[in-house]
N, C-alpha and C positions, 0 to 999 in steps of 0.2 A: 232269741242267742243275736247280738251286738257282738263285734269284733272292736282291734281297736284301728282297722282300718275304717270302717263308718264313721268311730266318729272324727277321727283326724280327717276324713274326704268333711263331713256337716263344716265343722271348724273352717275349716281353709273354705268353704265355699262361701259361707255367711260371714266371716269377713275379708274373703274378697270382694264377696258382692257389695261390704262396706266402702270399701278402697276402690267401686269401680263407680259407685254415687258420689265422692268425691271429688273423683277429677271429675263428673260430670256435670256438679253442680259449679268447679273451680271454673271449666271453660268457660260458662254462663257468667262468671265477672274477670274475664281475661285473663290469660297467661303469658307472661311481658314486660315488654316496657314500652311507656306512654310515658312524655312529655315529665309529666310529676313525678316517674320512674316508678317502681314494681309495680303490676298491676296487683288489686286485688285474690286473684283467684289464683297466685302464682303459687305464695308458697302454700296454699290446701290441694293444688294440685301434687307438686313433689312428696308430699305425707300421705295425699293416697295415693300415690305410684310406692313409695316404700310399704303400705298396708298391700298394697294389690299384690310386688311380690314375695313379703316375708309369706300373704297366701300361698304360694305357688311353691313359695321352697316347702311351705311346713301340708303343701298337699302329695310333693313329690320324697320326701321324705318318712312319710304316715306308710303310703304304700310302699317303699323300701323296706324300713321294718318288718320282722315276722308276725304275721294274722293268727296274731292270738284272742280269743276272746275273753272278752272284760266283763262283758256285763249279760247273769246268765237270767230263766226266763226265773228263777226264782227270785234272781236281784232284782227286776223288770215290779214284778209282782213289789216287794218291798214299797223301790222304788215308787213304783204312781201311788200306793197308797199315803205314802209321803206327799209328792206331787201333786198330782188332782186336788184332792179338798184345800188346798193353799191356792190351790191357780183360782177354782172357786171361790173362794174367801173373797182372795180381790178382785174376781171378777163382783162381785156380791156389794161390798162398797160402794160403790155408785149405783146401786140401782136402792139398798136397804138403810145405811147409811152403816158408819163402825159400828157400831155400840150391835145394833140383831145380827150382821152383820159375826160378827167378833161370837156373838151369845148364840147365835149356830154353829158355826165352828167348833166351838166349847162342847157344845151336847153332842155333835155327829163324831167329834173323837172320842171321847170319853164312853157312848154309844157303840160305833162299830169299832170304832180302835180297841178300849179299855174294859170294851162290853159290860160297864160300868150299867148299875140300876136307871132305867129314863128317871125313878122322882132323885135320887141323886144327879144327874146327870142337870139334872133340869135348876135345880137348885147351886147347882157350880157355873152352868150357865149366866144365870141372871144375876148371881152376882160377881161375876166375872165384870158382864155389861153395865153394873153399879158403879164396881169400884173404879172401871176406867171415865164414868162420866165424873164421878168422883174426884180424882185424883188432876183427869186431863179439866176438865171443865171450871171446875167449882176451887181447888185448890192453886192452879198452875193457871186461870182461866185462858188454855188453852181449848178453842171450838176446833169440831172433829166434827169431819164430813158430816151430813145425814141423812144426802143420799136421793132421789127423790124423792120415795116415801117422806121423808122427815119435808119435804119442800112442800108435797100434795097437805098436809096434817099440817104445817106453816108454826114448825118449830123451828 
């Protein structure tokens, strides 16, 4: 179970880390005045401070509010069933290319998610990859990522 406290804390830590990174990188560029005027890191430094301050405020406010459960085990399972295949799909694009990765995603979604027959799922997956190719490569003439496999095969 995930409470609101945990989500607020995770969000505040991530945005706070971003603000801290902006602050540190702006210090390398210089914050202050030079003969030419304001140095390059001054405004990013100020925005980094604002982001960090906002993150600290969000962290405190998140812990002050009541600790109610936001996501239960069943909710996490449904969220994982949606997020994990999508993350694998995005990770597979640089390796397999968008056509094979999309076909694999559709195949997996139909076979495991919708419990469709493997033959129907394979047909729909192949048609999806073909439709992507025809629409983007042929009609709009936009080259989509072919991945390492496509590069190795010379496609």
